[in-house]
Gaussian input, Z-matrix of N, CA and C with variables (Angstrom, degrees):
# hf/3-21g

backbone

0 1
 N
 C     1     B1
 C     2     B2     1     A1
 N     3     B3     2     A2     1     D1
 C     4     B4     3     A3     2     D2
 C     5     B5     4     A4     3     D3
 N     6     B6     5     A5     4     D4
 C     7     B7     6     A6     5     D5
 C     8     B8     7     A7     6     D6
 N     9     B9     8     A8     7     D7
 C    10    B10     9     A9     8     D8
 C    11    B11    10    A10     9     D9
 N    12    B12    11    A11    10    D10
 C    13    B13    12    A12    11    D11
 C    14    B14    13    A13    12    D12
 N    15    B15    14    A14    13    D13
 C    16    B16    15    A15    14    D14
 C    17    B17    16    A16    15    D15
 N    18    B18    17    A17    16    D16
 C    19    B19    18    A18    17    D17
 C    20    B20    19    A19    18    D18
 N    21    B21    20    A20    19    D19
 C    22    B22    21    A21    20    D20
 C    23    B23    22    A22    21    D21
 N    24    B24    23    A23    22    D22
 C    25    B25    24    A24    23    D23
 C    26    B26    25    A25    24    D24
 N    27    B27    26    A26    25    D25
 C    28    B28    27    A27    26    D26
 C    29    B29    28    A28    27    D27
 N    30    B30    29    A29    28    D28
 C    31    B31    30    A30    29    D29
 C    32    B32    31    A31    30    D30
 N    33    B33    32    A32    31    D31
 C    34    B34    33    A33    32    D32
 C    35    B35    34    A34    33    D33
 N    36    B36    35    A35    34    D34
 C    37    B37    36    A36    35    D35
 C    38    B38    37    A37    36    D36
 N    39    B39    38    A38    37    D37
 C    40    B40    39    A39    38    D38
 C    41    B41    40    A40    39    D39
 N    42    B42    41    A41    40    D40
 C    43    B43    42    A42    41    D41
 C    44    B44    43    A43    42    D42
 N    45    B45    44    A44    43    D43
 C    46    B46    45    A45    44    D44
 C    47    B47    46    A46    45    D45
 N    48    B48    47    A47    46    D46
 C    49    B49    48    A48    47    D47
 C    50    B50    49    A49    48    D48
 N    51    B51    50    A50    49    D49
 C    52    B52    51    A51    50    D50
 C    53    B53    52    A52    51    D51
 N    54    B54    53    A53    52    D52
 C    55    B55    54    A54    53    D53
 C    56    B56    55    A55    54    D54
 N    57    B57    56    A56    55    D55
 C    58    B58    57    A57    56    D56
 C    59    B59    58    A58    57    D57
 N    60    B60    59    A59    58    D58
 C    61    B61    60    A60    59    D59
 C    62    B62    61    A61    60    D60
 N    63    B63    62    A62    61    D61
 C    64    B64    63    A63    62    D62
 C    65    B65    64    A64    63    D63
 N    66    B66    65    A65    64    D64
 C    67    B67    66    A66    65    D65
 C    68    B68    67    A67    66    D66
 N    69    B69    68    A68    67    D67
 C    70    B70    69    A69    68    D68
 C    71    B71    70    A70    69    D69
 N    72    B72    71    A71    70    D70
 C    73    B73    72    A72    71    D71
 C    74    B74    73    A73    72    D72
 N    75    B75    74    A74    73    D73
 C    76    B76    75    A75    74    D74
 C    77    B77    76    A76    75    D75
 N    78    B78    77    A77    76    D76
 C    79    B79    78    A78    77    D77
 C    80    B80    79    A79    78    D78
 N    81    B81    80    A80    79    D79
 C    82    B82    81    A81    80    D80
 C    83    B83    82    A82    81    D81
 N    84    B84    83    A83    82    D82
 C    85    B85    84    A84    83    D83
 C    86    B86    85    A85    84    D84
 N    87    B87    86    A86    85    D85
 C    88    B88    87    A87    86    D86
 C    89    B89    88    A88    87    D87
 N    90    B90    89    A89    88    D88
 C    91    B91    90    A90    89    D89
 C    92    B92    91    A91    90    D90
 N    93    B93    92    A92    91    D91
 C    94    B94    93    A93    92    D92
 C    95    B95    94    A94    93    D93
 N    96    B96    95    A95    94    D94
 C    97    B97    96    A96    95    D95
 C    98    B98    97    A97    96    D96
 N    99    B99    98    A98    97    D97
 C   100   B100    99    A99    98    D98
 C   101   B101   100   A100    99    D99
 N   102   B102   101   A101   100   D100
 C   103   B103   102   A102   101   D101
 C   104   B104   103   A103   102   D102
 N   105   B105   104   A104   103   D103
 C   106   B106   105   A105   104   D104
 C   107   B107   106   A106   105   D105
 N   108   B108   107   A107   106   D106
 C   109   B109   108   A108   107   D107
 C   110   B110   109   A109   108   D108
 N   111   B111   110   A110   109   D109
 C   112   B112   111   A111   110   D110
 C   113   B113   112   A112   111   D111
 N   114   B114   113   A113   112   D112
 C   115   B115   114   A114   113   D113
 C   116   B116   115   A115   114   D114
 N   117   B117   116   A116   115   D115
 C   118   B118   117   A117   116   D116
 C   119   B119   118   A118   117   D117
 N   120   B120   119   A119   118   D118
 C   121   B121   120   A120   119   D119
 C   122   B122   121   A121   120   D120
 N   123   B123   122   A122   121   D121
 C   124   B124   123   A123   122   D122
 C   125   B125   124   A124   123   D123
 N   126   B126   125   A125   124   D124
 C   127   B127   126   A126   125   D125
 C   128   B128   127   A127   126   D126
 N   129   B129   128   A128   127   D127
 C   130   B130   129   A129   128   D128
 C   131   B131   130   A130   129   D129
 N   132   B132   131   A131   130   D130
 C   133   B133   132   A132   131   D131
 C   134   B134   133   A133   132   D132
 N   135   B135   134   A134   133   D133
 C   136   B136   135   A135   134   D134
 C   137   B137   136   A136   135   D135
 N   138   B138   137   A137   136   D136
 C   139   B139   138   A138   137   D137
 C   140   B140   139   A139   138   D138
 N   141   B141   140   A140   139   D139
 C   142   B142   141   A141   140   D140
 C   143   B143   142   A142   141   D141
 N   144   B144   143   A143   142   D142
 C   145   B145   144   A144   143   D143
 C   146   B146   145   A145   144   D144
 N   147   B147   146   A146   145   D145
 C   148   B148   147   A147   146   D146
 C   149   B149   148   A148   147   D147
 N   150   B150   149   A149   148   D148
 C   151   B151   150   A150   149   D149
 C   152   B152   151   A151   150   D150
 N   153   B153   152   A152   151   D151
 C   154   B154   153   A153   152   D152
 C   155   B155   154   A154   153   D153
 N   156   B156   155   A155   154   D154
 C   157   B157   156   A156   155   D155
 C   158   B158   157   A157   156   D156
 N   159   B159   158   A158   157   D157
 C   160   B160   159   A159   158   D158
 C   161   B161   160   A160   159   D159
 N   162   B162   161   A161   160   D160
 C   163   B163   162   A162   161   D161
 C   164   B164   163   A163   162   D162
 N   165   B165   164   A164   163   D163
 C   166   B166   165   A165   164   D164
 C   167   B167   166   A166   165   D165
 N   168   B168   167   A167   166   D166
 C   169   B169   168   A168   167   D167
 C   170   B170   169   A169   168   D168
 N   171   B171   170   A170   169   D169
 C   172   B172   171   A171   170   D170
 C   173   B173   172   A172   171   D171
 N   174   B174   173   A173   172   D172
 C   175   B175   174   A174   173   D173
 C   176   B176   175   A175   174   D174
 N   177   B177   176   A176   175   D175
 C   178   B178   177   A177   176   D176
 C   179   B179   178   A178   177   D177
 N   180   B180   179   A179   178   D178
 C   181   B181   180   A180   179   D179
 C   182   B182   181   A181   180   D180
 N   183   B183   182   A182   181   D181
 C   184   B184   183   A183   182   D182
 C   185   B185   184   A184   183   D183
 N   186   B186   185   A185   184   D184
 C   187   B187   186   A186   185   D185
 C   188   B188   187   A187   186   D186
 N   189   B189   188   A188   187   D187
 C   190   B190   189   A189   188   D188
 C   191   B191   190   A190   189   D189
 N   192   B192   191   A191   190   D190
 C   193   B193   192   A192   191   D191
 C   194   B194   193   A193   192   D192
 N   195   B195   194   A194   193   D193
 C   196   B196   195   A195   194   D194
 C   197   B197   196   A196   195   D195
 N   198   B198   197   A197   196   D196
 C   199   B199   198   A198   197   D197
 C   200   B200   199   A199   198   D198
 N   201   B201   200   A200   199   D199
 C   202   B202   201   A201   200   D200
 C   203   B203   202   A202   201   D201
 N   204   B204   203   A203   202   D202
 C   205   B205   204   A204   203   D203
 C   206   B206   205   A205   204   D204
 N   207   B207   206   A206   205   D205
 C   208   B208   207   A207   206   D206
 C   209   B209   208   A208   207   D207
 N   210   B210   209   A209   208   D208
 C   211   B211   210   A210   209   D209
 C   212   B212   211   A211   210   D210
 N   213   B213   212   A212   211   D211
 C   214   B214   213   A213   212   D212
 C   215   B215   214   A214   213   D213
 N   216   B216   215   A215   214   D214
 C   217   B217   216   A216   215   D215
 C   218   B218   217   A217   216   D216
 N   219   B219   218   A218   217   D217
 C   220   B220   219   A219   218   D218
 C   221   B221   220   A220   219   D219
 N   222   B222   221   A221   220   D220
 C   223   B223   222   A222   221   D221
 C   224   B224   223   A223   222   D222
 N   225   B225   224   A224   223   D223
 C   226   B226   225   A225   224   D224
 C   227   B227   226   A226   225   D225
 N   228   B228   227   A227   226   D226
 C   229   B229   228   A228   227   D227
 C   230   B230   229   A229   228   D228
 N   231   B231   230   A230   229   D229
 C   232   B232   231   A231   230   D230
 C   233   B233   232   A232   231   D231
 N   234   B234   233   A233   232   D232
 C   235   B235   234   A234   233   D233
 C   236   B236   235   A235   234   D234
 N   237   B237   236   A236   235   D235
 C   238   B238   237   A237   236   D236
 C   239   B239   238   A238   237   D237
 N   240   B240   239   A239   238   D238
 C   241   B241   240   A240   239   D239
 C   242   B242   241   A241   240   D240
 N   243   B243   242   A242   241   D241
 C   244   B244   243   A243   242   D242
 C   245   B245   244   A244   243   D243
 N   246   B246   245   A245   244   D244
 C   247   B247   246   A246   245   D245
 C   248   B248   247   A247   246   D246
 N   249   B249   248   A248   247   D247
 C   250   B250   249   A249   248   D248
 C   251   B251   250   A250   249   D249
 N   252   B252   251   A251   250   D250
 C   253   B253   252   A252   251   D251
 C   254   B254   253   A253   252   D252
 N   255   B255   254   A254   253   D253
 C   256   B256   255   A255   254   D254
 C   257   B257   256   A256   255   D255
 N   258   B258   257   A257   256   D256
 C   259   B259   258   A258   257   D257
 C   260   B260   259   A259   258   D258
 N   261   B261   260   A260   259   D259
 C   262   B262   261   A261   260   D260
 C   263   B263   262   A262   261   D261
 N   264   B264   263   A263   262   D262
 C   265   B265   264   A264   263   D263
 C   266   B266   265   A265   264   D264
 N   267   B267   266   A266   265   D265
 C   268   B268   267   A267   266   D266
 C   269   B269   268   A268   267   D267
 N   270   B270   269   A269   268   D268
 C   271   B271   270   A270   269   D269
 C   272   B272   271   A271   270   D270
 N   273   B273   272   A272   271   D271
 C   274   B274   273   A273   272   D272
 C   275   B275   274   A274   273   D273
 N   276   B276   275   A275   274   D274
 C   277   B277   276   A276   275   D275
 C   278   B278   277   A277   276   D276
 N   279   B279   278   A278   277   D277
 C   280   B280   279   A279   278   D278
 C   281   B281   280   A280   279   D279
 N   282   B282   281   A281   280   D280
 C   283   B283   282   A282   281   D281
 C   284   B284   283   A283   282   D282
 N   285   B285   284   A284   283   D283
 C   286   B286   285   A285   284   D284
 C   287   B287   286   A286   285   D285
 N   288   B288   287   A287   286   D286
 C   289   B289   288   A288   287   D287
 C   290   B290   289   A289   288   D288
 N   291   B291   290   A290   289   D289
 C   292   B292   291   A291   290   D290
 C   293   B293   292   A292   291   D291
 N   294   B294   293   A293   292   D292
 C   295   B295   294   A294   293   D293
 C   296   B296   295   A295   294   D294
 N   297   B297   296   A296   295   D295
 C   298   B298   297   A297   296   D296
 C   299   B299   298   A298   297   D297
 N   300   B300   299   A299   298   D298
 C   301   B301   300   A300   299   D299
 C   302   B302   301   A301   300   D300
 N   303   B303   302   A302   301   D301
 C   304   B304   303   A303   302   D302
 C   305   B305   304   A304   303   D303
 N   306   B306   305   A305   304   D304
 C   307   B307   306   A306   305   D305
 C   308   B308   307   A307   306   D306
 N   309   B309   308   A308   307   D307
 C   310   B310   309   A309   308   D308
 C   311   B311   310   A310   309   D309
 N   312   B312   311   A311   310   D310
 C   313   B313   312   A312   311   D311
 C   314   B314   313   A313   312   D312
 N   315   B315   314   A314   313   D313
 C   316   B316   315   A315   314   D314
 C   317   B317   316   A316   315   D315

   B1=1.4543
   B2=1.5207
   B3=1.3100
   B4=1.4544
   B5=1.5191
   B6=1.3151
   B7=1.4546
   B8=1.5238
   B9=1.3337
   B10=1.4548
   B11=1.5178
   B12=1.3023
   B13=1.4533
   B14=1.5305
   B15=1.3179
   B16=1.4654
   B17=1.5170
   B18=1.3309
   B19=1.4585
   B20=1.5102
   B21=1.3291
   B22=1.4640
   B23=1.5235
   B24=1.3335
   B25=1.4605
   B26=1.5232
   B27=1.3174
   B28=1.4585
   B29=1.5279
   B30=1.3320
   B31=1.4668
   B32=1.5248
   B33=1.3332
   B34=1.4662
   B35=1.5297
   B36=1.3212
   B37=1.4696
   B38=1.5209
   B39=1.3283
   B40=1.4650
   B41=1.5314
   B42=1.3222
   B43=1.4595
   B44=1.5311
   B45=1.3246
   B46=1.4684
   B47=1.5235
   B48=1.3327
   B49=1.4626
   B50=1.5210
   B51=1.3317
   B52=1.4643
   B53=1.5286
   B54=1.3353
   B55=1.4704
   B56=1.5236
   B57=1.3274
   B58=1.4640
   B59=1.5252
   B60=1.3352
   B61=1.4615
   B62=1.5299
   B63=1.3339
   B64=1.4614
   B65=1.5174
   B66=1.3301
   B67=1.4598
   B68=1.5243
   B69=1.3227
   B70=1.4572
   B71=1.5242
   B72=1.3260
   B73=1.4668
   B74=1.5225
   B75=1.3254
   B76=1.4575
   B77=1.5151
   B78=1.3269
   B79=1.4571
   B80=1.5129
   B81=1.3273
   B82=1.4567
   B83=1.5156
   B84=1.3128
   B85=1.4661
   B86=1.5163
   B87=1.3136
   B88=1.4561
   B89=1.5121
   B90=1.3227
   B91=1.4604
   B92=1.5173
   B93=1.3068
   B94=1.4657
   B95=1.5271
   B96=1.3376
   B97=1.4573
   B98=1.5226
   B99=1.3313
   B100=1.4646
   B101=1.5195
   B102=1.3167
   B103=1.4633
   B104=1.5215
   B105=1.3174
   B106=1.4552
   B107=1.5276
   B108=1.3169
   B109=1.4535
   B110=1.5090
   B111=1.3347
   B112=1.4650
   B113=1.5235
   B114=1.3137
   B115=1.4635
   B116=1.5200
   B117=1.3324
   B118=1.4560
   B119=1.5176
   B120=1.3275
   B121=1.4615
   B122=1.5168
   B123=1.3211
   B124=1.4635
   B125=1.5191
   B126=1.3142
   B127=1.4663
   B128=1.5290
   B129=1.3385
   B130=1.4529
   B131=1.5156
   B132=1.3384
   B133=1.4640
   B134=1.5252
   B135=1.3346
   B136=1.4617
   B137=1.5238
   B138=1.3305
   B139=1.4579
   B140=1.5292
   B141=1.3347
   B142=1.4632
   B143=1.5250
   B144=1.3227
   B145=1.4620
   B146=1.5247
   B147=1.3341
   B148=1.4649
   B149=1.5217
   B150=1.3301
   B151=1.4702
   B152=1.5170
   B153=1.3152
   B154=1.4596
   B155=1.5239
   B156=1.3349
   B157=1.4573
   B158=1.5244
   B159=1.3266
   B160=1.4636
   B161=1.5178
   B162=1.3354
   B163=1.4646
   B164=1.5169
   B165=1.3199
   B166=1.4601
   B167=1.5228
   B168=1.3245
   B169=1.4660
   B170=1.5265
   B171=1.3213
   B172=1.4581
   B173=1.5170
   B174=1.3309
   B175=1.4675
   B176=1.5255
   B177=1.3331
   B178=1.4558
   B179=1.5256
   B180=1.3326
   B181=1.4684
   B182=1.5253
   B183=1.3134
   B184=1.4697
   B185=1.5252
   B186=1.3296
   B187=1.4690
   B188=1.5267
   B189=1.3323
   B190=1.4679
   B191=1.5203
   B192=1.3161
   B193=1.4656
   B194=1.5283
   B195=1.3400
   B196=1.4729
   B197=1.5268
   B198=1.3369
   B199=1.4658
   B200=1.5316
   B201=1.3327
   B202=1.4638
   B203=1.5214
   B204=1.3325
   B205=1.4479
   B206=1.5117
   B207=1.3167
   B208=1.4645
   B209=1.5252
   B210=1.3272
   B211=1.4630
   B212=1.5246
   B213=1.3239
   B214=1.4599
   B215=1.5244
   B216=1.3232
   B217=1.4642
   B218=1.5206
   B219=1.3300
   B220=1.4684
   B221=1.5309
   B222=1.3224
   B223=1.4686
   B224=1.5293
   B225=1.3183
   B226=1.4645
   B227=1.5274
   B228=1.3100
   B229=1.4675
   B230=1.5304
   B231=1.3292
   B232=1.4786
   B233=1.5223
   B234=1.3301
   B235=1.4639
   B236=1.5274
   B237=1.3265
   B238=1.4587
   B239=1.5220
   B240=1.3142
   B241=1.4668
   B242=1.5201
   B243=1.3277
   B244=1.4703
   B245=1.5309
   B246=1.3243
   B247=1.4701
   B248=1.5233
   B249=1.3321
   B250=1.4641
   B251=1.5275
   B252=1.3253
   B253=1.4541
   B254=1.5244
   B255=1.3096
   B256=1.4612
   B257=1.5368
   B258=1.3238
   B259=1.4633
   B260=1.5242
   B261=1.3303
   B262=1.4568
   B263=1.5179
   B264=1.3226
   B265=1.4555
   B266=1.5188
   B267=1.3070
   B268=1.4602
   B269=1.5215
   B270=1.3280
   B271=1.4653
   B272=1.5219
   B273=1.3247
   B274=1.4640
   B275=1.5235
   B276=1.3337
   B277=1.4689
   B278=1.5260
   B279=1.3423
   B280=1.4661
   B281=1.5300
   B282=1.3220
   B283=1.4633
   B284=1.5246
   B285=1.3130
   B286=1.4595
   B287=1.5320
   B288=1.3399
   B289=1.4711
   B290=1.5189
   B291=1.3328
   B292=1.4636
   B293=1.5275
   B294=1.3188
   B295=1.4746
   B296=1.5227
   B297=1.3232
   B298=1.4646
   B299=1.5077
   B300=1.3397
   B301=1.4719
   B302=1.5168
   B303=1.3061
   B304=1.4589
   B305=1.5266
   B306=1.3181
   B307=1.4610
   B308=1.5203
   B309=1.3056
   B310=1.4696
   B311=1.5224
   B312=1.3010
   B313=1.4488
   B314=1.5176
   B315=1.3268
   B316=1.4725
   B317=1.5046
   A1=108.58
   A2=114.73
   A3=120.64
   A4=109.62
   A5=114.95
   A6=120.24
   A7=105.67
   A8=116.92
   A9=121.73
   A10=110.28
   A11=116.59
   A12=122.14
   A13=107.76
   A14=117.74
   A15=121.28
   A16=111.21
   A17=117.16
   A18=121.20
   A19=113.88
   A20=117.44
   A21=119.73
   A22=111.10
   A23=117.26
   A24=122.11
   A25=112.13
   A26=116.28
   A27=121.57
   A28=108.58
   A29=118.40
   A30=121.48
   A31=117.27
   A32=118.80
   A33=118.62
   A34=110.78
   A35=115.30
   A36=120.71
   A37=112.41
   A38=118.37
   A39=120.99
   A40=109.66
   A41=117.44
   A42=121.81
   A43=110.00
   A44=117.22
   A45=120.30
   A46=110.36
   A47=117.27
   A48=121.59
   A49=110.16
   A50=117.67
   A51=121.53
   A52=110.46
   A53=117.58
   A54=121.05
   A55=110.23
   A56=117.35
   A57=121.20
   A58=110.42
   A59=116.98
   A60=121.18
   A61=113.14
   A62=117.11
   A63=121.08
   A64=114.22
   A65=117.41
   A66=121.25
   A67=112.68
   A68=117.63
   A69=123.03
   A70=108.13
   A71=116.65
   A72=120.88
   A73=112.33
   A74=115.76
   A75=120.90
   A76=108.58
   A77=115.06
   A78=120.00
   A79=108.99
   A80=115.70
   A81=121.30
   A82=108.00
   A83=116.46
   A84=122.57
   A85=107.93
   A86=116.57
   A87=121.23
   A88=113.53
   A89=116.81
   A90=122.81
   A91=109.76
   A92=116.15
   A93=122.54
   A94=108.51
   A95=116.82
   A96=122.20
   A97=113.04
   A98=117.20
   A99=121.38
   A100=108.23
   A101=114.76
   A102=121.86
   A103=108.93
   A104=116.19
   A105=120.92
   A106=109.08
   A107=116.09
   A108=121.98
   A109=114.28
   A110=117.70
   A111=120.08
   A112=109.37
   A113=116.70
   A114=120.83
   A115=109.72
   A116=114.72
   A117=121.43
   A118=108.19
   A119=115.66
   A120=121.08
   A121=110.54
   A122=113.89
   A123=121.89
   A124=106.41
   A125=117.46
   A126=122.35
   A127=112.04
   A128=116.74
   A129=121.63
   A130=115.30
   A131=117.28
   A132=121.63
   A133=107.76
   A134=115.98
   A135=121.50
   A136=110.64
   A137=115.60
   A138=123.65
   A139=108.45
   A140=116.19
   A141=121.88
   A142=108.30
   A143=116.30
   A144=122.11
   A145=107.10
   A146=116.18
   A147=120.82
   A148=113.30
   A149=117.05
   A150=119.51
   A151=109.77
   A152=114.35
   A153=122.64
   A154=106.10
   A155=116.33
   A156=121.25
   A157=111.00
   A158=116.56
   A159=121.19
   A160=108.21
   A161=114.98
   A162=121.76
   A163=108.95
   A164=116.74
   A165=122.12
   A166=107.53
   A167=116.41
   A168=118.95
   A169=111.17
   A170=117.20
   A171=120.92
   A172=113.86
   A173=118.00
   A174=122.04
   A175=112.23
   A176=118.00
   A177=120.86
   A178=111.90
   A179=114.57
   A180=122.65
   A181=110.05
   A182=115.52
   A183=119.77
   A184=110.71
   A185=117.53
   A186=120.52
   A187=110.28
   A188=118.00
   A189=120.81
   A190=110.46
   A191=116.57
   A192=120.93
   A193=110.57
   A194=117.13
   A195=120.19
   A196=110.60
   A197=118.05
   A198=121.46
   A199=111.11
   A200=116.35
   A201=121.21
   A202=112.06
   A203=116.64
   A204=120.63
   A205=116.32
   A206=118.09
   A207=121.61
   A208=109.27
   A209=116.15
   A210=120.86
   A211=111.99
   A212=116.56
   A213=122.01
   A214=108.64
   A215=115.88
   A216=120.52
   A217=112.17
   A218=117.55
   A219=120.33
   A220=110.28
   A221=117.72
   A222=121.38
   A223=110.45
   A224=116.86
   A225=121.40
   A226=110.04
   A227=115.76
   A228=120.72
   A229=110.75
   A230=116.84
   A231=120.40
   A232=110.82
   A233=116.77
   A234=120.73
   A235=110.97
   A236=117.46
   A237=120.35
   A238=111.26
   A239=116.37
   A240=120.30
   A241=111.24
   A242=117.23
   A243=120.94
   A244=112.24
   A245=117.90
   A246=119.94
   A247=114.01
   A248=116.82
   A249=120.27
   A250=108.67
   A251=116.87
   A252=122.49
   A253=114.80
   A254=117.89
   A255=120.00
   A256=112.51
   A257=116.80
   A258=120.76
   A259=111.01
   A260=115.03
   A261=121.79
   A262=107.62
   A263=116.89
   A264=121.82
   A265=109.75
   A266=116.35
   A267=123.04
   A268=106.04
   A269=117.05
   A270=121.01
   A271=113.11
   A272=117.63
   A273=121.27
   A274=113.66
   A275=118.06
   A276=120.62
   A277=110.68
   A278=117.01
   A279=119.73
   A280=111.49
   A281=115.61
   A282=123.25
   A283=108.36
   A284=115.78
   A285=121.06
   A286=107.66
   A287=115.71
   A288=120.69
   A289=108.90
   A290=115.29
   A291=122.74
   A292=106.88
   A293=117.29
   A294=121.31
   A295=107.79
   A296=115.85
   A297=119.78
   A298=110.21
   A299=114.70
   A300=122.22
   A301=109.48
   A302=114.28
   A303=121.48
   A304=107.58
   A305=116.52
   A306=121.48
   A307=109.63
   A308=116.30
   A309=121.15
   A310=110.35
   A311=115.52
   A312=120.96
   A313=115.41
   A314=116.85
   A315=118.94
   A316=110.54
   D1=119.39
   D2=-177.40
   D3=-124.57
   D4=159.06
   D5=170.80
   D6=-93.34
   D7=120.02
   D8=-177.56
   D9=-110.24
   D10=162.23
   D11=174.93
   D12=-76.85
   D13=130.97
   D14=-179.59
   D15=-54.83
   D16=-35.73
   D17=-179.17
   D18=-66.93
   D19=-18.03
   D20=175.63
   D21=-69.69
   D22=-34.11
   D23=-178.63
   D24=-97.36
   D25=-45.83
   D26=-175.93
   D27=-98.36
   D28=119.45
   D29=-165.01
   D30=-72.79
   D31=-15.01
   D32=-178.95
   D33=-160.27
   D34=171.66
   D35=-176.41
   D36=-64.58
   D37=-33.96
   D38=179.39
   D39=-62.73
   D40=-43.24
   D41=179.23
   D42=-67.44
   D43=-39.99
   D44=176.43
   D45=-60.31
   D46=-43.42
   D47=179.96
   D48=-62.75
   D49=-40.24
   D50=178.23
   D51=-60.87
   D52=-38.44
   D53=177.97
   D54=-65.28
   D55=-46.79
   D56=-179.99
   D57=-61.28
   D58=-38.84
   D59=-178.99
   D60=-76.97
   D61=-7.96
   D62=179.18
   D63=86.88
   D64=7.46
   D65=-179.40
   D66=-86.41
   D67=-8.04
   D68=-177.42
   D69=-136.35
   D70=118.59
   D71=-178.95
   D72=-122.53
   D73=1.42
   D74=175.61
   D75=-158.74
   D76=163.25
   D77=178.40
   D78=-150.07
   D79=128.76
   D80=172.83
   D81=-90.70
   D82=134.40
   D83=177.80
   D84=-132.38
   D85=164.56
   D86=179.30
   D87=-73.32
   D88=-19.88
   D89=179.77
   D90=-135.36
   D91=169.95
   D92=176.84
   D93=-82.10
   D94=124.97
   D95=-179.28
   D96=-115.93
   D97=-3.64
   D98=-179.58
   D99=-159.51
   D100=167.71
   D101=175.27
   D102=-121.18
   D103=156.53
   D104=176.31
   D105=-54.58
   D106=132.74
   D107=-179.58
   D108=95.52
   D109=-16.29
   D110=175.81
   D111=-64.04
   D112=153.31
   D113=177.74
   D114=-128.29
   D115=159.63
   D116=175.27
   D117=-151.73
   D118=161.90
   D119=179.68
   D120=-126.34
   D121=146.00
   D122=173.20
   D123=-132.50
   D124=117.14
   D125=179.14
   D126=50.13
   D127=42.04
   D128=177.75
   D129=81.55
   D130=-0.28
   D131=178.09
   D132=-96.35
   D133=126.24
   D134=-177.02
   D135=-92.38
   D136=138.44
   D137=175.96
   D138=-126.71
   D139=148.57
   D140=176.05
   D141=-124.47
   D142=133.15
   D143=176.57
   D144=-74.93
   D145=120.77
   D146=-174.92
   D147=-96.94
   D148=-24.47
   D149=175.87
   D150=-161.75
   D151=152.33
   D152=176.68
   D153=-136.08
   D154=119.20
   D155=-174.23
   D156=-129.75
   D157=139.32
   D158=172.98
   D159=-87.09
   D160=132.50
   D161=-176.67
   D162=-142.89
   D163=-171.39
   D164=169.30
   D165=-125.31
   D166=162.03
   D167=177.61
   D168=-58.18
   D169=-32.32
   D170=178.89
   D171=-66.32
   D172=-17.51
   D173=177.87
   D174=-78.15
   D175=-19.51
   D176=-173.43
   D177=-67.06
   D178=145.58
   D179=-178.32
   D180=-123.74
   D181=173.87
   D182=173.82
   D183=-58.95
   D184=-36.96
   D185=178.92
   D186=-63.30
   D187=-40.22
   D188=175.38
   D189=-60.70
   D190=-44.88
   D191=-179.17
   D192=-60.99
   D193=-43.08
   D194=179.10
   D195=-64.72
   D196=-37.05
   D197=178.91
   D198=-67.73
   D199=-15.35
   D200=177.58
   D201=-107.16
   D202=13.28
   D203=172.43
   D204=89.16
   D205=11.54
   D206=177.49
   D207=-106.72
   D208=156.38
   D209=-178.04
   D210=-67.83
   D211=-37.60
   D212=-179.43
   D213=-161.93
   D214=-179.36
   D215=-175.96
   D216=-64.34
   D217=-37.03
   D218=178.82
   D219=-62.84
   D220=-42.19
   D221=178.85
   D222=-67.36
   D223=-38.29
   D224=178.02
   D225=-62.62
   D226=-44.48
   D227=179.45
   D228=-61.93
   D229=-43.93
   D230=177.59
   D231=-61.43
   D232=-39.47
   D233=179.22
   D234=-63.22
   D235=-44.68
   D236=177.93
   D237=-61.05
   D238=-42.59
   D239=179.95
   D240=-65.66
   D241=-31.30
   D242=-178.97
   D243=-76.27
   D244=-34.83
   D245=-174.59
   D246=-92.62
   D247=-15.86
   D248=179.20
   D249=-115.94
   D250=113.40
   D251=-173.95
   D252=-51.73
   D253=-48.34
   D254=-173.73
   D255=-107.28
   D256=22.66
   D257=-176.77
   D258=-75.92
   D259=131.89
   D260=170.39
   D261=-130.22
   D262=127.18
   D263=-179.37
   D264=-65.54
   D265=126.11
   D266=175.58
   D267=-134.73
   D268=116.06
   D269=-176.86
   D270=-53.91
   D271=-25.42
   D272=-177.72
   D273=-89.56
   D274=-3.71
   D275=-179.11
   D276=-66.73
   D277=129.91
   D278=179.02
   D279=-74.49
   D280=141.29
   D281=175.02
   D282=-140.34
   D283=162.79
   D284=178.87
   D285=-120.89
   D286=122.84
   D287=178.16
   D288=-90.96
   D289=126.85
   D290=175.70
   D291=-112.37
   D292=113.09
   D293=176.40
   D294=-100.59
   D295=143.52
   D296=-179.73
   D297=-147.38
   D298=158.45
   D299=-179.98
   D300=-128.12
   D301=145.63
   D302=173.10
   D303=-74.65
   D304=135.98
   D305=180.00
   D306=-128.05
   D307=74.81
   D308=178.63
   D309=-63.23
   D310=138.27
   D311=174.80
   D312=72.56
   D313=6.50
   D314=-178.33
   D315=-96.79

């Protein structure tokens, strides 16, 4: 269990703000950026990584999309295509899900 920089897991300030606001409780990335039990802080708010799982894009559900701040899986897919220049959705593409919880006062 390590204390990591929030920017190592969360790619930009908008995503960090979504986590602080409670709109983002997990993030899928192409690689592993944290381990279960790692912690990070954003503006004095502490978060703990609760699980890290290897999956594929085809495993993602509407619930996953909502946990990442999108209305549904279709909106999540459009968002990925918009922010990554050469991104093409492939159900077999490996991704790593990082789930985390806010831990106020801990």
